[in-house]
N, C-alpha and C positions, 0 to 999 in steps of 0.2 A: 504494500500500500504506500502510496506517495505521502509525504509529510502533510500535504494539504488535506488529504483524506483523514489522517489521524486527527487533525484539528476539528473536523466536523463531527467526530464521534463524541457522544456525551461522556461526562466523567462517570466512571463506574461507581455504583453504590458501594459503601463500605460493606464488606462481606462479613457475615458472622460465621463462626466455625461450623462446619457440617459434621453432624454426628451420625455415624453409620451403625446399623444394627442388623443382626440376623432376623430380627422380628419386625414385621410390618406394623407400624403404629396404628393404622386404620386402613380398612379396605375402602377405596373410593366408592361413593354411591353410584348407581347406574347412570345418572345424568352426567356426573363428572367423567365417568369412563367413556360415555358417548362423545363428550367434548375432546377427550384425549385421543380417541380413535379418529375423529374427524380432523383434528389438527395434525395427527400423524400422517394422514393422507395428503394434506395440504396445509402447511403451517402458516400460509398467508391468507387464510379465509377471514373475511370480515364477520362482524357479529350477525348480520342478516343471514349470510350463508351458513354460519355455524348453527344458528337457530334452525334453519331449514334442514340442515344435514342431521340434526339431532332430534328434531321433532319438538323443539321448545321455542318460545318466543325470543325475539332478538334481545329484549330486556333481560330475560332469564339467562340466556347464553352469556351476555355481557357481565351480569352480576356474578354468576358462577365462575367464569374465567378470571375475573378480577380478584375474587377471593382466593382462587387457586394460586394465582401469581403472588398475591400478598402473603399467603401462608407458605409459599415456596413448595407447594405440592407439584408445581410445574415450573420449568425454566425454559428459556428459549436460547437457541444457538444458531449460528450461521456456519455452515460447513462449506468446504470447497473441494474441487477435484484435485486431490493432492498430487497425482502424477503430472497433471497439467501445470501445477505450480512448481514442479521440479523436485517434489518430495516423494520419490518413488519407492523408498525402502523403509520398512518398519522393523525395528529390532526390539525384541522383548528380552530383557535381562533378568536373571535370577541372581541376586547378589546377597552377600552377607556383610554386615557391619556390626561392630560391638553395640550392644543394647544401649549403652550410655551415649552413643553418637547417633542412634537411629533417628530420633526426631529432628535433630539439626541437619543431618545429612539428607533426610527425606524432604525437608522444607527447602533446602538449598537446591536440590535436584529439581523440585517442582517449579522453581523459578527460572530454570534454564530454558532457553528458546526451543531446543530440540525435544524436550521432554513433554510427552502427552499425558503420562500417568506415572505417579510415584506413590506406592502404597506399601505399608508394612504388612507382612504376612507371617503366619506361624511356620515354624520349622527352622532348620539350620540355615536355609536361605531366607532371611527375614525381610528382604526388600525386593519388590517387583517393580521394574522400571521399563516403561515403553517409550521409545524415541522414534521420531520420524526424521529420516536423513535424506540427503540429496543423491543417494546411490550407494552401491556396495563400496565404492572407493572411500566413502566418508566414514566407514565403520572404524577403521584403525585410528584415524586422527581423533575421533570422538572418544574412543576407549583410552587413548593416551591422555586426553584432557581429563577424563574421569580419574585416571590413576594419579595424575599430578594434583588435581584439586581435592580429591578425596582419598588420601593415603590409607585410611582405615577400611575402605570399601574393597571387597574382593568379588569380582564377577566369577560366578561358578558355572553359569550356563547362559547361552544366548540362542534365541530362535529368530531367524530372519524371514520376513514376509515380503514378497515382491509384488503381491497383488491381493487386494481384499475384494471378496465377492459381495460383501454386505457390510454396511456401517450405519448405525443409528436407524435401523429399520428400512434402509434404502438398499435395493439391489444395485450393484455398480457394474458398468462395463469396464473394459480394459484400460480406459483412460481415467477411471474414477468418477465418471459422471453417473448420476442416478438414472436408472432405466425402469425401475419398478419399486413397489412398496410391499413390505412384509409387516403387517400390523403386529404391534406388541400387545400381548394380552397376559393378564395375570391368571395363574392356575385357579380353577374352580375348587373351592373347598366347602 
């Protein structure tokens, strides 16, 4: 993005820490699930179209969606065709770092431009890191940078992905462009 484009973006809201759990806090009611499914098909729908797609009034669709956004039951993101942007390679690292350095290392990794995901996991490899790079040739320099910046981090395994068939509910072609949709659904209990 050009610097002028950055200037047009709004200032991000202060984020509060996200707490993850193996337990779902609540199951969305059917109306909210209908909104999520409609937005999954087309995230650019207006309130009128959302209401029509879900069988609710425009006012109800607006009110429910605004509540879901306020309560952070839903967030929005804009994605891009990574291969077209020159980011053709994904590497998933399983690494180990002493527990006393885990939080600091994870936070520092998460701020790196190449890092898409940095999470602590259980087991001897206690850190899972996913990065997006500009090709296979970029792996060695990235790993050298990791070794220099994080001397306590040991990479024990890596998986290289050259093509993703699906991301965020979208089926992708070889260039990373969306060609279809696979709806996300919660298991019935």
